[in-house]
C-alpha positions in Angstrom: 0.0 0.0 0.0 1.4 3.4 -0.9 2.4 5.8 1.8 0.1 8.7 2.5 0.9 12.0 0.8 3.6 13.9 2.8 4.4 10.9 5.0 7.7 9.0 4.6 7.4 5.4 3.4 8.4 2.6 5.6 11.6 2.1 3.5 12.4 5.8 3.9 11.9 5.6 7.6 14.3 2.7 7.7 16.9 4.7 5.7 16.5 7.6 8.0 16.9 5.3 11.0 20.1 3.8 9.5 21.5 7.3 8.8 20.9 8.3 12.4 22.4 5.1 13.7 25.6 5.8 11.8 25.6 9.4 13.0 25.1 8.4 16.6 28.0 5.9 16.4 30.2 8.5 14.7 29.3 11.1 17.4 30.3 8.7 20.2 33.5 7.7 18.5 34.6 11.2 17.5 33.9 12.3 21.1 35.7 9.4 22.8 38.6 8.9 20.3 38.9 12.1 18.3 38.2 12.6 14.7 41.6 11.5 13.2 41.8 8.4 15.4 38.4 7.2 14.2 38.1 5.3 10.9 35.2 4.5 8.7 35.7 0.9 9.8 35.3 1.9 13.4 32.1 3.7 12.7 30.6 0.9 10.6 31.5 -1.7 13.3 30.0 0.5 16.1 26.8 0.9 14.0 26.6 -2.8 13.3 26.7 -2.4 9.5 29.0 -3.3 6.7 31.5 -0.9 5.0 29.4 -1.2 1.8 26.3 0.0 3.8 28.2 2.8 5.3 29.3 4.2 1.9 25.8 3.8 0.6 24.7 6.4 3.2 27.8 8.4 3.7 30.2 9.5 0.9 33.0 10.1 3.4 33.7 10.0 7.1 33.0 13.7 7.5 29.4 13.2 6.3 28.6 10.7 9.0 27.4 13.4 11.5 25.1 15.2 9.0 21.9 13.6 10.4 22.8 14.9 13.9 23.0 18.4 12.5 19.8 18.1 10.4 17.9 16.6 13.3 18.8 19.5 15.6 17.8 21.9 12.9 14.4 20.2 12.4 13.8 19.9 16.1 14.3 23.6 16.8 12.2 24.8 13.9 9.4 22.4 14.7 9.3 23.3 18.4 9.3 27.1 17.6 6.5 26.7 15.2 4.1 25.4 17.9 5.1 28.0 20.6 2.3 30.6 21.5 2.4 33.5 19.1 2.1 36.0 21.9 5.2 34.6 23.7 8.2 36.9 23.6 10.5 35.8 20.8 13.6 35.2 23.0 11.6 33.1 25.4 10.1 31.1 22.5 13.4 30.4 21.0 14.9 29.4 24.3 12.0 27.1 25.0 12.2 25.6 21.5 15.9 24.9 22.1 15.2 23.2 25.4 12.5 21.0 23.9 14.4 20.2 20.7 16.9 17.5 19.9 19.9 19.7 20.4 19.6 20.0 24.2 19.0 16.2 24.6 22.3 15.5 22.8 24.1 17.6 25.5 22.8 15.3 28.3 26.2 13.6 28.7 28.1 16.8 29.4 31.7 15.8 29.0 31.1 13.7 25.9 29.0 16.5 24.4 31.7 19.1 25.1 34.4 16.9 23.5 32.2 16.4 20.4 31.5 20.1 20.1 35.2 20.8 20.4 35.9 18.3 17.6 33.1 19.8 15.5 34.6 23.2 15.9 38.3 22.2 15.3 38.0 19.9 12.3 37.5 22.0 9.2 35.4 19.4 7.3 33.0 18.9 10.2 32.8 22.6 10.9 31.9 23.2 7.3 29.0 20.8 7.6 27.9 22.3 10.9 27.9 25.8 9.4 25.9 24.4 6.4 23.3 23.0 8.8 23.1 26.5 10.4 22.5 28.1 7.0 19.8 25.5 6.3 18.3 26.4 9.7 18.2 30.1 8.6 16.2 29.1 5.5 13.7 27.1 7.5 13.5 29.5 10.5 12.7 32.6 8.5 9.1 31.5 7.5 8.5 30.6 11.2 9.8 34.0 12.4 7.9 36.1 9.9 4.4 35.8 11.4 5.9 36.7 14.8 7.4 39.9 13.5 4.8 40.8 10.9 7.6 40.5 8.4 8.3 39.0 5.0 10.1 35.6 5.3 12.3 36.7 2.3 13.1 40.1 3.7 16.6 41.1 4.7 15.4 41.9 8.2 13.8 38.5 8.8 16.8 36.7 7.5 19.1 38.8 9.6 17.0 37.9 12.7 17.2 34.2 11.8 21.0 34.5 11.4 21.4 36.3 14.7 19.4 33.8 16.7 21.3 30.9 15.2 24.6 32.5 15.8 23.7 33.3 19.4 22.8 29.6 20.1 26.0 28.4 18.3 28.3 30.7 20.2 26.7 29.8 23.5 27.2 26.1 22.9 30.8 26.6 21.7 31.5 28.7 24.8 29.9 26.0 27.0 32.1 23.4 25.3 35.3 25.3 26.1 34.4 25.8 29.8 36.3 23.7 32.3 34.2 21.8 34.9 35.5 19.9 37.8 34.2 16.7 39.4 32.0 18.6 41.8 30.0 19.9 38.8 29.1 16.4 37.8 27.3 15.7 41.1 24.1 17.2 40.0 22.9 15.9 36.6 20.4 18.7 36.3 23.3 21.3 36.5 24.5 20.4 33.0 21.2 21.3 31.4 21.0 24.4 33.6 24.5 25.6 32.5 23.6 25.2 28.8 20.3 26.9 29.2 21.7 29.8 31.3 24.3 30.4 28.6 21.9 30.3 25.7 19.4 32.5 27.6 22.3 35.0 28.2 23.2 34.9 24.5 19.6 35.4 23.3 19.0 38.3 25.8 22.2 40.0 24.7 20.6 40.4 21.2 17.8 42.6 22.8 15.5 41.5 20.1 12.3 41.9 22.1 13.4 45.3 23.4 14.0 46.6 19.8 10.6 45.2 18.7 8.9 47.1 21.6 10.6 50.3 20.6 9.7 49.8 17.0 6.0 49.2 18.0 5.9 52.4 20.0 7.4 54.4 17.2 4.9 53.0 14.7 1.9 53.9 16.9 1.9 57.7 16.2 2.3 57.0 12.5 -0.6 54.6 12.5 -2.7 57.2 14.5 -1.9 59.9 12.0 -3.0 57.7 9.2 -6.4 57.3 10.8 -7.1 61.0 10.9 
């Protein structure tokens, strides 16, 4: 029976699951061993697949993490799309980040920090990470536009999308570089709090909601004059 319109087929679901299985194996190995010390053979063995299957899904080792990047992108956009329209934008983005796949991948703090450092230091991986961020800009703009009464293709909306993504990226990179002692590992909830505190600081620093409030106040007299 054919899959419903817009819904992935069973075979596509299986392919997506295999891609994610490879990506998760690669993420664990890159974090634990480092990028250079990890081979395609290591990733295939950890994922429980053959080399032939690996290359069917990944042209090269540096492509193995791509599903992790795209899943984080999709999760953030999907979560933001269902946030209340009246919610301040910074709060909505922060909540979407907290509910999305990105934060869940940071649950194992030290492994996540190591992986983020690898992603930031290996040019091939950083290129794909930045590409995922650009894809997020393209997907985020239509979600932001209704919240700002803007055009999704306008320079202002795309600048807003870029600023939000950069804020989250810089916060995670900063978190990955921080040094934490054993006492910081005692409370498992502290890891999530640290990440969320940093991302909230980064988002607040943009002062997006403050600028929107000023813009709304400036627009009010003009609107009133037009009504006379």
